[in-house]
C-alpha positions as CSV (number, residue, x, y, z in Angstrom):
1,X,-4.7,-6.0,-23.3
2,X,-3.9,-4.4,-19.9
3,X,-6.1,-1.7,-18.4
4,X,-4.2,-0.3,-15.6
5,X,-5.0,3.4,-15.0
6,X,-3.9,6.2,-12.5
7,X,-7.1,5.7,-10.3
8,X,-6.3,2.2,-9.4
9,X,-2.9,3.0,-8.1
10,X,-2.5,4.1,-4.3
11,X,0.0,6.8,-3.8
12,X,2.3,5.6,-1.1
13,X,5.1,8.4,-1.8
14,X,7.1,10.3,0.9
15,X,9.1,13.5,0.6
16,X,12.2,11.3,0.0
17,X,10.9,9.0,-2.5
18,X,8.0,7.9,-4.8
19,X,6.3,4.6,-4.6
20,X,2.9,3.3,-5.5
21,X,0.7,0.2,-4.7
22,X,-2.0,-1.7,-5.9
23,X,-4.3,-4.5,-4.7
24,X,-5.3,-7.9,-6.8
25,X,-9.3,-7.7,-6.7
26,X,-9.2,-11.5,-6.3
27,X,-6.8,-12.5,-3.6
28,X,-6.0,-9.0,-2.3
29,X,-2.3,-9.4,-2.6
30,X,-0.7,-5.9,-2.6
31,X,1.8,-5.1,-5.3
32,X,4.3,-2.1,-4.9
33,X,6.2,-0.3,-7.7
34,X,9.9,0.0,-7.6
35,X,10.8,3.5,-5.4
36,X,12.2,6.1,-7.0
37,X,14.3,8.5,-5.3
38,X,13.5,12.3,-5.3
39,X,16.3,14.0,-6.9
40,X,16.4,16.8,-4.1
41,X,15.6,14.4,-1.3
42,X,17.7,15.4,2.1
43,X,18.5,19.0,0.5
44,X,16.8,21.6,2.5
45,X,15.9,24.7,0.0
46,X,17.8,27.9,1.1
47,X,15.3,30.3,0.1
48,X,11.4,30.5,-0.5
49,X,12.4,30.4,-4.4
50,X,14.1,27.4,-4.1
51,X,11.4,25.8,-2.2
52,X,8.6,26.7,-4.9
53,X,11.2,25.2,-7.5
54,X,12.0,22.0,-5.3
55,X,8.0,21.7,-5.0
56,X,7.8,21.7,-8.8
57,X,10.5,19.4,-9.5
58,X,8.9,17.2,-6.7
59,X,5.7,17.1,-8.7
60,X,7.3,16.7,-12.2
61,X,9.2,13.7,-10.9
62,X,6.5,12.2,-9.0
63,X,4.4,12.2,-12.3
64,X,7.4,10.4,-14.1
65,X,7.5,7.9,-11.3
66,X,3.8,7.3,-11.8
67,X,4.3,6.6,-15.5
68,X,6.8,4.2,-14.8
69,X,4.7,2.6,-12.1
70,X,1.8,2.4,-14.4
71,X,3.9,0.2,-17.0
72,X,5.1,-2.0,-14.1
73,X,1.6,-2.5,-13.0
74,X,0.6,-3.4,-16.5
75,X,3.2,-6.3,-16.5
76,X,2.0,-7.5,-13.2
77,X,-2.0,-7.2,-13.4
78,X,-4.4,-8.2,-16.1
79,X,-8.1,-7.0,-16.5
80,X,-10.5,-10.1,-16.7
81,X,-12.8,-9.6,-20.0
82,X,-16.0,-10.6,-18.0
83,X,-15.9,-8.9,-14.7
84,X,-13.3,-6.1,-15.6
85,X,-11.3,-6.5,-12.5
86,X,-7.6,-6.2,-12.4
87,X,-6.4,-9.2,-11.0
88,X,-2.6,-10.4,-10.6
89,X,-0.9,-12.8,-12.3
90,X,-1.6,-15.6,-9.8
91,X,-5.4,-14.9,-10.3
92,X,-5.4,-14.8,-14.1
93,X,-6.0,-18.0,-15.5
94,X,-4.9,-19.0,-19.2
95,X,-8.2,-21.0,-20.6
96,X,-9.0,-22.8,-23.7
97,X,-11.2,-20.0,-25.3
98,X,-10.8,-16.8,-23.2
99,X,-8.5,-15.8,-20.6
100,X,-10.4,-15.2,-17.2
101,X,-9.7,-14.2,-13.6
102,X,-10.1,-17.3,-11.1
103,X,-13.5,-16.4,-10.0
104,X,-15.2,-16.1,-13.3
105,X,-13.4,-19.1,-14.3
106,X,-14.8,-21.0,-11.5
107,X,-18.4,-19.4,-11.9
108,X,-18.5,-20.2,-15.7
109,X,-16.6,-23.6,-15.0
110,X,-14.0,-22.9,-17.3
111,X,-10.6,-24.9,-16.7
112,X,-7.3,-22.9,-16.6
113,X,-3.8,-22.6,-15.3
114,X,-2.6,-19.4,-13.4
115,X,-0.3,-16.9,-15.6
116,X,2.3,-17.4,-12.8
117,X,2.3,-20.4,-10.6
118,X,3.1,-19.5,-6.6
119,X,6.9,-20.5,-5.7
């Protein structure tokens, strides 16, 4: 089971697009979500009322993009059952009895193969 929460994602959004990132707790490699373009990007609100509406729309679309990023991150990271750290598929090992992060597998002398091999 994967446990990626909003607090683990770094907000890298701009006024034009929404993007989130996360780093592997083991190797430090940064993962980035697929960017989502704000529907009103590049449009200047004509009135103060439109600015308020655009701001609310921006927040709503950002929340939707965050939910999508959480789903994407859940496919790229696993939580080690021993140390509870989120690690990428390159640092998460399929072991005989219990799948572990590379650090815990080494510490516990448990052999395993990474979920994903480096290309």
